[in-house]
Structures are given as C-alpha cells and as structure tokens.
C-alpha positions in Angstrom: -14.9 -213.4 33.8 -13.3 -209.9 34.4 -11.2 -208.9 37.3 -13.1 -206.9 39.9 -12.3 -203.2 39.8 -11.2 -203.2 43.4 -8.4 -205.7 42.6 -7.1 -204.1 39.4 -4.8 -201.6 41.1 -2.9 -204.0 43.4 -2.5 -206.5 40.6 -0.6 -204.0 38.5 1.4 -202.5 41.4 2.9 -205.5 43.2 6.1 -206.7 41.5 6.3 -210.5 41.0 8.8 -212.6 42.9 9.5 -214.9 40.0 8.8 -214.8 36.2 9.1 -217.2 33.4 8.5 -217.2 29.6 7.2 -220.3 27.8 7.8 -220.2 24.1 4.5 -221.5 22.9 3.3 -219.7 19.8 0.0 -221.6 19.6 -1.9 -222.1 22.9 -5.4 -221.2 24.0 -4.9 -220.6 27.7 -8.6 -220.5 28.6 -9.4 -223.8 27.0 -6.1 -225.4 28.2 -6.5 -224.4 31.8 -10.3 -224.7 32.2 -10.1 -228.3 33.5 -8.3 -226.8 36.6 -11.5 -224.7 37.4 -14.5 -226.1 39.2 -17.3 -223.8 38.3 -17.2 -220.1 37.6 -17.1 -219.3 41.3 -14.0 -221.4 42.1 -12.1 -219.2 44.5 -8.7 -220.8 43.6 -8.7 -219.7 39.9 -9.9 -216.7 37.9 -10.2 -216.3 34.1 -9.8 -212.5 33.6 -10.0 -210.7 30.3 -6.3 -210.5 29.8 -4.9 -213.3 32.1 -5.5 -216.4 34.1 -4.9 -216.2 37.8 -4.4 -219.4 39.9 -3.6 -220.1 43.6 -1.6 -223.2 44.4 0.5 -224.9 47.1 3.9 -226.0 45.8 6.4 -228.1 47.8 8.2 -224.8 48.5 5.2 -223.0 49.7 2.0 -221.2 48.4 2.0 -219.1 45.3 -0.3 -217.0 43.2 0.3 -217.3 39.5 -0.6 -215.0 36.6 -0.5 -216.4 33.1 -0.7 -214.0 30.1 -0.6 -214.8 26.4 2.0 -212.5 24.7 3.8 -212.6 21.4 5.5 -215.9 20.9 4.3 -217.6 24.0 3.1 -217.3 27.6 4.4 -215.1 30.4 4.1 -216.4 33.9 4.4 -214.1 36.9 4.3 -215.5 40.5 4.1 -214.3 44.1 4.7 -216.1 47.4 7.1 -218.6 48.8 6.4 -221.0 46.0 6.9 -218.5 43.2 10.2 -219.9 41.9 8.9 -223.4 41.9 5.8 -222.2 40.0 8.1 -220.5 37.4 10.1 -223.7 37.0 6.9 -225.6 36.3 5.4 -223.1 33.8 5.9 -225.3 30.8 4.0 -228.1 32.4 1.1 -225.9 33.5 0.6 -224.2 30.1 0.7 -227.5 28.2 4.1 -226.8 26.6 5.2 -230.3 27.8 2.2 -231.9 26.1 2.4 -233.6 22.8 -0.9 -233.1 20.9 0.8 -234.2 17.7 0.7 -237.8 18.9 -3.1 -237.9 18.3 -3.8 -239.7 15.0 -7.5 -239.1 14.2 -9.5 -242.2 13.2 -12.8 -240.2 12.7 -13.5 -237.1 10.7 -15.0 -235.3 13.6 -11.8 -235.7 15.7 -9.6 -234.6 12.7 -11.7 -231.5 12.4 -11.7 -230.7 16.1 -7.9 -231.1 16.3 -7.5 -228.8 13.3 -10.0 -226.2 14.7 -8.4 -226.2 18.1 -4.6 -226.3 17.7 -4.2 -224.3 20.9 -6.0 -226.8 23.1 -3.4 -228.6 25.1 -3.4 -230.8 28.2 -2.0 -229.0 31.3 0.1 -230.8 34.0 -0.4 -229.1 37.3 1.9 -231.4 39.3 -0.5 -231.1 42.2 -2.3 -234.3 42.8 -4.1 -233.2 46.0 -5.5 -230.1 44.3 -7.0 -232.3 41.6 -8.1 -235.0 44.0 -10.1 -232.9 46.5 -12.6 -231.4 43.9 -12.8 -234.8 42.1 -14.0 -236.4 45.3 -16.6 -233.6 45.7 -17.8 -234.4 42.2 -18.4 -238.1 42.8 -21.9 -239.3 41.9 -23.6 -235.9 42.4 -24.7 -233.0 40.1 -22.3 -230.4 39.1 -24.1 -227.8 41.1 -23.8 -229.8 44.3 -20.1 -230.6 43.7 -19.1 -227.0 42.9 -21.0 -225.7 45.9 -19.3 -228.2 48.3 -15.9 -227.5 46.9 -16.3 -223.7 47.2 -17.5 -224.2 50.8 -14.4 -226.3 51.7 -12.0 -223.8 50.2 -13.6 -220.8 51.9 -13.9 -222.6 55.2 -10.5 -224.4 55.4 -8.3 -222.6 52.9 -6.5 -219.3 53.3 -5.9 -216.2 51.2 -3.3 -216.7 48.5 -0.1 -214.6 48.6 0.3 -211.5 46.4 -2.4 -210.0 44.2 -5.4 -211.6 42.7 -7.7 -212.0 45.6 -7.7 -215.8 45.4 -7.9 -218.5 48.0 -5.5 -221.4 48.5 -7.1 -224.9 48.7 -6.7 -226.4 52.1 -3.7 -228.7 52.5 -4.4 -232.5 53.1 -3.2 -232.4 56.7 -6.0 -230.0 57.5 -8.7 -232.0 55.7 -7.5 -235.2 57.3 -8.6 -233.7 60.7 -12.0 -232.3 59.7 -14.8 -234.3 61.3 -17.7 -235.5 59.2 -20.4 -233.3 60.7 -18.5 -230.1 59.6 -18.4 -231.3 56.0 -22.1 -232.2 56.2 -22.8 -228.6 56.8 -21.0 -227.8 53.5 -23.1 -230.3 51.5 -21.2 -233.6 51.7 -22.8 -236.8 52.9 -20.8 -239.2 55.1 -19.5 -241.3 52.2 -17.7 -238.5 50.4 -16.5 -236.9 53.7 -14.9 -240.2 54.7 -13.2 -240.5 51.3 -11.7 -237.0 51.7 -10.4 -237.9 55.1 -8.8 -241.2 53.8 -7.4 -239.6 50.7 -5.9 -236.7 52.6 -4.0 -239.2 54.8 -2.0 -240.5 51.8 -2.0 -237.3 49.6 1.5 -236.3 50.7 2.9 -239.4 49.1 1.2 -239.0 45.7 3.4 -236.3 44.1 6.6 -238.2 44.8 5.5 -241.2 42.6 5.1 -241.8 38.9 1.5 -241.4 37.6 1.0 -245.2 37.4 2.1 -245.7 41.0 0.0 -242.8 42.2 -3.0 -244.3 40.5 -2.4 -247.6 42.2 -2.1 -245.8 45.6 -5.4 -244.0 45.0 -7.3 -247.2 43.9 -6.3 -248.7 47.3 -8.3 -246.0 49.1 -11.9 -247.2 49.8 -14.3 -244.9 47.8 -11.8 -244.1 45.0 -12.3 -245.8 41.7 -11.2 -245.4 38.0 -13.3 -242.3 37.5 -11.6 -240.3 40.3 -8.1 -241.6 39.3 -8.7 -240.5 35.7 -9.7 -237.0 36.8 -6.5 -236.7 38.8 -4.3 -238.2 36.1 -5.5 -236.0 33.4 -5.1 -232.7 35.3 -2.2 -233.4 37.8 -0.1 -235.6 35.5 -1.2 -234.5 32.1 -2.1 -238.1 31.1 -3.4 -238.0 27.5 -5.0 -241.5 27.9 -7.0 -240.8 31.1 -10.6 -241.6 30.2 -13.5 -241.0 32.6 -14.9 -244.5 33.0 -18.0 -244.3 35.2 -19.0 -240.8 34.1 -22.7 -240.0 33.7 -22.2 -238.0 30.5 -19.0 -238.9 28.7 -20.1 -242.3 27.2 -23.1 -240.6 25.6 -20.9 -237.8 24.3 -18.3 -240.2 22.8 -21.0 -242.4 21.2 -22.9 -239.5 19.7 -19.8 -237.8 18.3 -18.1 -241.0 16.9 -21.1 -243.2 16.0 -24.2 -241.1 16.0 -25.6 -243.1 19.0 -27.4 -241.1 21.6 -26.8 -243.5 24.5 -23.9 -245.7 25.4 -22.3 -247.4 28.4 -18.7 -247.6 29.4 -18.0 -250.7 27.4 -19.3 -249.1 24.2 -17.4 -245.9 24.9 -14.1 -247.9 25.3 -14.9 -249.9 22.1 -15.2 -246.7 20.1 -12.1 -245.2 21.7 -9.9 -248.2 21.1 -8.2 -246.7 18.0 -7.1 -243.8 20.2 -5.5 -245.9 23.0 -2.8 -243.8 24.5 -4.7 -240.6 23.6 -8.2 -241.4 24.8 -8.2 -238.6 27.4 -7.2 -236.1 24.7 -10.2 -237.2 22.6 -12.5 -236.8 25.6 -11.1 -233.2 26.2 -11.6 -232.3 22.5 -15.1 -233.5 22.6 -15.9 -231.7 25.8 -14.6 -228.5 24.5 -16.3 -228.9 21.1 -19.9 -228.0 22.1 -21.2 -231.3 20.7 -23.9 -232.6 22.9 -26.0 -235.8 22.5 -29.8 -235.5 22.6 -31.4 -235.4 26.1 -34.1 -237.9 27.1 -36.0 -237.9 30.4 -35.5 -235.7 33.4 -32.1 -234.5 34.6 -30.6 -235.3 38.0 -32.0 -232.9 40.7 -29.5 -231.3 43.0 -29.9 -232.2 46.7 -29.7 -230.0 49.7 -27.6 -232.4 51.8 -26.8 -230.0 54.6 -30.5 -229.7 55.3 -30.9 -233.4 55.8 
C-alpha cells in the first residue's frame, strides 16, 4: 500500500521527536509487522512503499511511529508524547529481541520455510490492549466482519494520532469500558462480543504490568475469553513463540496439510503434529501462515453477516 499523495509532504517535513536505530541486518519488516495489521484498511497502521507507519498508545502517551529498513538495520522515527518510549522499545517491535534460531525443524517444509524467510521475526508490541481489542472482534466471525467492526470502533472512538502519517489511535480501554452495547451493535458486533470488550477493557490497564503467563491467566478469568484470544494477544503483544491458535477455524487444517498431507484436522491433531516444536509452536504457525501454503477447500465458506441490520 502506498502513501497517499496528500500526506507525502507533511511526512517529510515534520521532524521526529525521537529516533532509534536497531542493528538488524536481516529483517523483513512487512512480514514481521503484518500480524499487527487487521486488514488492509486498518486505520492504526500503514504499509507504505518505503516504510511502515503505526499509531500506538504508550504508557507515556500516544505516538506515531515510522519504521524504515536501511543499511545494517531499521531506523525508527517517532512523534508524540510517547515518542521516547516508542524509541526505547524499537528492538522489541522490530523483532530484534526475538530468537528465531531456537526453532529446530522436525519437518522438511519447516526447514525450507525457515531458510527461505530468515527475515521473518516475531514482533513484541508491548501493548496488550491493542492486541486484545481486535482479537475480540475476530472471535467466531469471518475476517470481513471482524475487520469491518474493528475499523468502525477505531474511527468512532479513537482519535487522530500525533505527527504525520494520517493514522488513528485505537481507543483506550477506559473509553471502551463505557460504551453501551447498542452503539457497538451499530458497528457490527452482537451482544456477546460487545460484552466481552466491556469486561476486558475493565482489566486491560493491569495486563501490561504482568508477565505474559500472569496476563494470560487474568484474561482467561474474563468470561468470553478463551485460549484462542489469549494466544493472539500473547503472540503479538508479548512475542510469545509458543502461542498457538487453539480453536481457530483454519490453523489446524493448515498445520495438518503442511506437516502430514492431511486436508482436515481438529485441535488435538494439530497439537499432536506440533509437539516436536513445543516452545516454538507459534513460530511454526507464523511461518506456515506467511508461506502461501493452503489446504484444499471443501464445501461452502462462512458467509459474512450484517449484524447491524439485525
């Protein structure tokens, strides 16, 4: 996706409030950061021809981040009250703190994918709420429905991000905790997901002060949040290489097809096949998702619903 012409000038002219350089000779920024995006129209992130732009709320305040691949590593430039914090966390966000070498392939296809994609790393955003909100939107619905609902929430309850980029900040949890169900219904969320957002927002402020395991236990105590949602948060917010999407509609089939040539599988079979990778199962999932490998399709696909019209 290219940067709109109308935004190109201000992006170049506004000096950053903080900068950082991450020495990372081998990194594919687009592939590494794509799990932070929720559809091509996600208003919180943009993949431009020469950079990745992201809006985030740090503990010190909001920030707009620009990440550019340059010789020898990645340059981060940031604007806003949270610019310095964003610069301090640049290594986490770009995957420089990740350890892909810990993956020991037990299948030829995984060995080949790891060799073909040495720049694919797992990012750590350090923003549990920013991973949790879209994950709840994605529970038990089609991707089209989930992305539409998330975009609507950001545009309705978020705010413009600081500096250049033309992005939107995701709404803070204290805002979403007060939003009544009927307003989210208009954006395409049924009562169940709307209530989960409200309950999760009430405890979101405590998540980032805990270790990933403790944060996971806190999330599982929230009615409506299960292992799938916890894994989505753990993999993106905490960079957990073992976070596997148990309960996903597609991932078991993908794993079974790639590792065993089986077109269909349940969670139990997926976990059986991934047992040799315990500790790195989330990394295997990410490699397979980025590979383009897809199992055969049988039967009709899920049809998106127009919840707001109900």
